[in-house]
C-alpha positions, 0 to 999 in steps of 0.5 A: 618442488621447484616447479611448485613454488612458482605455480603456488605464487601465481595462484596467490597473486591471482587469488589477491587480484580477484579479491580486489575487484568489488563484488556485486550482491546479488538482487533480493529474491521477489515474489511473482505474483500474477497479474489480475484484471482491473475491475471494468469501472476502475482505473489501475493506479501506478502510484510509488508506496508511501508509509505513515508510521509502520505501515506502507500503503500502495494504491492500485485502483481507482474509481470515482463517479459511482452512482450506486453500489450493489451488494449481496442484499441491497442496492444503495444510491449515493447522495452524491457520488461513490468514490472507491479506492483499492489499496494494499496496506503492509505492516513493515514494522516489528509489532502488530498495528491495530488498523482502522480503515474508518480513519482513512480520509479522502481529500477532495479539490476543495480541501475538504476531507471525508471519512469512509461511507460506513453504509457502502463499506458494510454493503461491500463487506469491507473491514472496519478494523483489523490487526495488521501483524508483522510483515502482514500484507492486506488488499481492500477496498474503501468507499466514500460518498462525496458530493457530485461537484467534487474531485477526489485528489489524495488519500490522507492515510493513518497506519495506526499507533506505533512504539514511537507514536501511540496517537498516530495524529498525523496522516500521510497524503498520497495523490491519486 
């Protein structure tokens, strides 16, 4: 019994010292998504994600100066130049968001804004609107037809109505 008391005291001291040291929390688990090749006419973008309301935008691919687009049934020539932006939208809120792709504006080097080209979006079979559920992530392309002498500068992104901003009037500019 006499030997047991000093051993218990030493163990208590050691356990007290160990708990005094700050512990490093483990890194959060992440999904391992396989890399995909960039399309031949596209540049991969390394732009940090940006938020508008409960929607997070990640721009991942960009192409400008496209003279035409081709779909399953037709080829369409640009009036100026087609610009294509590949993006990922993620709902970070707790409610669904009605996401409207046609509200996303391309801002050019002269400050003009351009809505997506409806015909190009139809030809390329891209969504017009969709319900972006809680924690849902969607990847798609946006197409614009802008004058040949203009350069795309940013995307003015609109995430959709939220509980605190039902009209979603102000967009978030994301540099390309």
